[in-house]
LUMMARSE-76620 format. One line per field, with one value per residue (C-alpha): residue number from 1; residue in three letters; x, y, z. Coordinates in steps of 0.25 Angstrom, whole numbers, plus 5000, padded with zeros to 4 digits. Each point is the difference from the previous one (the first is absolute). Layout:
BEGIN
num <- [NUM;...]
residuo <- [Ala;...]
u <- [X;...]
v <- [Y;...]
w <- [Z;...]
This chain:
BEGIN
num <- [1;2;3;4;5;6;7;8;9;10;11;12;13;14;15;16;17;18;19;20;21;22;23;24;25;26;27;28;29;30;31;32;33;34;35;36;37;38;39;40;41;42;43;44;45;46;47;48;49;50;51;52;53;54;55;56;57;58;59;60;61;62;63;64;65;66;67;68;69;70;71;72;73;74;75;76;77;78;79;80;81;82;83;84;85;86;87;88;89;90;91;92;93;94;95;96;97;98;99;100;101;102;103;104;105;106;107;108;109;110;111;112;113;114;115;116;117;118;119;120;121;122;123;124;125;126;127;128;129;130;131;132;133;134;135;136;137;138;139;140;141;142;143;144;145;146;147;148;149;150;151;152;153;154;155;156;157;158;159;160;161;162;163;164;165;166;167;168;169;170;171;172;173;174;175;176;177;178;179;180;181;182;183;184;185;186;187;188;189;190;191;192;193;194;195;196;197;198;199;200;201;202;203;204;205;206;207;208;209;210;211;212;213;214;215;216;217;218;219;220;221;222;223;224;225]
residuo <- [Met;Lys;Leu;Val;Asn;Asn;Lys;Phe;Lys;Thr;Ser;Asp;Asn;Asn;Ile;Ile;Asn;Tyr;Tyr;Glu;Ile;Lys;Asn;Ser;Asn;His;Thr;Leu;Leu;Leu;Ile;His;Ala;Gln;Gly;Thr;Asn;Ala;Met;Ser;Tyr;Leu;Lys;Val;Ala;Lys;Lys;Leu;Ser;Lys;Lys;Phe;His;Val;Ile;Leu;Val;Asp;Cys;Tyr;Gly;His;Gly;Lys;Ser;Ser;His;Asn;Lys;Glu;Lys;Asp;Phe;Val;Tyr;Tyr;Tyr;Phe;Met;Asn;Gln;Tyr;Cys;Trp;Asn;Phe;Phe;Pro;Glu;Asp;Ser;Arg;Glu;Lys;Ile;Lys;Asn;Lys;Leu;Gly;Glu;Phe;Ala;Leu;Arg;Tyr;Arg;Lys;Ala;His;Pro;Asp;Lys;Thr;Leu;Lys;Val;Pro;Phe;Trp;Pro;Lys;Lys;Phe;Leu;Glu;Ala;Phe;Lys;Gly;Leu;Asn;Glu;Tyr;Asp;Ala;Tyr;Phe;Gly;Glu;Ala;Phe;Tyr;Asp;Asn;Ser;Phe;Asn;Ser;Gly;Ile;Asp;Tyr;Asn;Glu;Leu;Leu;Ser;Asn;Ile;Lys;Cys;Asn;Thr;Leu;Phe;Met;Lys;Ala;Lys;Thr;Val;Ile;Gly;Glu;Asp;Gly;Leu;Val;Gln;Gly;Ala;Leu;Thr;Asp;Glu;Asp;Leu;Gln;Gln;Val;Thr;Thr;Leu;Ile;Lys;Asn;Ile;Lys;Val;Glu;Tyr;Phe;Asp;Cys;Gly;His;Gly;Ile;His;Ser;Glu;Lys;Pro;Lys;Glu;Phe;Ile;Lys;Ala;Ile;Thr;Ser;Lys;Ser]
u <- [4848;4999;5011;5000;5008;5007;5010;5012;5005;5015;5006;5004;4986;5001;4990;5002;4989;4997;4989;4997;4992;5000;4998;5006;5011;5015;5003;5005;5005;5001;5009;4999;5011;5005;4990;4988;4991;4993;4989;5010;4998;4985;4999;5007;4996;4986;5006;5011;4990;4995;5013;5005;4996;5004;5005;5003;5008;5002;5015;5003;5000;4990;4985;4992;5011;5007;5008;5004;4994;5005;4998;4993;5011;4991;5001;5015;5003;4992;5008;5014;4998;5010;4989;5002;5013;4992;4994;5006;5010;4994;4986;5003;4998;4987;4994;5005;4994;4987;4998;5005;4990;4989;5006;5000;4986;4996;5007;4993;4987;5002;5011;4995;5000;5010;5006;4994;5007;4995;5009;5008;5002;4992;5012;5008;4989;5000;5012;4992;4990;5002;5009;4989;5002;5015;5010;5012;5009;4999;5006;5011;5004;5003;5007;5010;5000;4996;4989;5011;5009;5004;4995;5009;4993;5010;4996;4985;4999;5009;4990;4988;4998;4987;4997;5001;4994;5007;4993;5010;4995;5007;5013;5000;5011;4998;5009;5004;5005;4989;4992;4985;4996;5004;5013;5009;5003;5014;4992;4991;5012;5004;4986;5000;5013;4995;4986;5002;4986;4997;4993;5000;4989;5003;4989;5002;4994;5003;5001;4985;4998;4987;4994;5007;4999;4988;4997;5015;5002;4988;5004;5014;4996;4988;5008;5010;4990]
v <- [5075;4993;4992;5004;4992;5009;4998;5008;4999;5002;5007;4986;4995;4992;5000;5003;4995;5007;5001;5013;5005;5015;5011;5013;4994;4999;4989;4986;4991;4986;4991;4985;4990;4991;4989;5006;5012;5012;4992;4995;5014;4999;4996;5013;5010;5003;5004;5008;5007;5007;5008;4999;5000;4986;4995;4985;4997;4987;5000;4997;4985;4998;5000;5007;5008;4996;4988;4987;4987;4987;4990;4997;5006;4997;4985;5001;5008;4990;4988;5007;5007;4999;4995;4986;4999;5000;4986;4987;4996;4985;5005;5014;4996;4992;5011;5010;4992;4998;5015;5004;4992;5007;5014;4997;4996;5012;5010;4994;5001;5013;5008;5013;4997;5000;4986;4990;4987;4991;5000;5011;5011;5013;5008;4994;5001;5015;5000;4995;5012;5007;4990;4996;5014;5000;5002;4991;5009;5010;4990;4997;5014;4999;4987;5004;5014;5007;5007;5009;5002;5015;5004;5007;4997;5008;5013;4996;4999;5012;5008;4997;5012;4998;4994;4985;4988;4987;4987;4989;4986;4988;4997;4985;4994;4986;4988;5004;5014;5008;5010;4997;5014;5014;5002;4997;5008;5004;5005;5008;5007;5005;5005;5007;5007;5004;5006;5011;5001;4986;4992;4985;4991;4985;4989;4986;4993;4997;5011;5001;5009;5005;4986;4994;5012;5009;5007;5004;5003;5010;5006;5002;5008;5008;5004;5007;5007]
w <- [4984;4987;4993;4985;4990;4989;4989;4995;4986;4998;4988;4995;5001;5012;5011;5015;5008;5014;5010;5008;5012;4997;5010;5003;5009;4997;4990;5004;4989;5004;4991;5001;5001;4989;4996;5006;4996;5005;5007;5010;5007;5000;5015;5004;4989;5005;5014;4995;4991;5013;5000;4985;4986;4997;4987;4998;4987;4992;4996;4986;4998;5012;5002;4989;4995;4986;5001;4992;5004;4994;5011;5013;5009;5013;4997;4997;5013;5008;4995;5001;5013;5012;5009;4995;5007;5014;4996;5005;4989;4999;4997;4993;4986;5002;5008;4990;4988;5007;5004;4986;4993;5008;4998;4985;5000;5008;4991;4987;5007;5006;4992;5005;5015;5011;5002;5010;5004;5011;5013;4995;5010;4996;5004;4989;4990;5002;4991;4988;5001;4987;4993;4990;4994;5002;4989;5002;4992;5011;5010;4990;4999;5015;4999;4989;5007;4987;5008;5007;4987;5000;5013;5010;5013;5008;4992;5000;5015;5003;4992;5010;5008;5006;5014;4997;5008;4997;5005;5002;5001;5006;4993;4995;4992;4994;5000;4986;5005;4993;5008;5001;5000;4995;5007;5011;5013;4993;4988;5009;5007;4986;4997;5013;4997;4986;5004;5011;5005;5003;5011;5001;5006;5002;4998;5005;4987;4986;4990;4997;5012;4995;4999;5012;5010;4994;5013;5003;4985;5000;5014;4995;4987;5007;5012;4990;4992]
């Protein structure tokens, strides 16, 4: 089961990069989260290919698909992430500056590699995978909500007629009131009202279910195929 890299050229001359494990099974399209890329599914793709023709796509503005790249967004995100708030206030800036200097040196020496920082938990560094190929303007479209402009989600979801499996991660709301994930439990209730043939499975983890709970993720999908 070989993973093959392909590219699709759109009508406006942009490139959509994707990977494929081709076979005669039903097609399973895996679309990554914001800030990462298709390779985030690599750990589960080969096992899923035993039952599916798997396609992993780099969304526009991510990975090897077309995007604008004007600054090192990896370093920017590292220095401005929420995690710094967990450090003691009296030593926070000193630690931040020291680790920031290391991160900057590492990025200059290894611009195409995933960020590594001493003493930084690997779990938190997972968030930086793919950011070296991330277009920050994609994120801005979420921040100013222009990404959702003109989309009637009630109509969109109501038109889904096939059997649907919804994987719901643990709902986490930060101190700033922002949802750290895709949607709240209340949002999910609206989704289940609009999609008729839907089943929900809950996972006690963050919204990167396929990376945090790979075995459970594979089991949930393959048991419904």
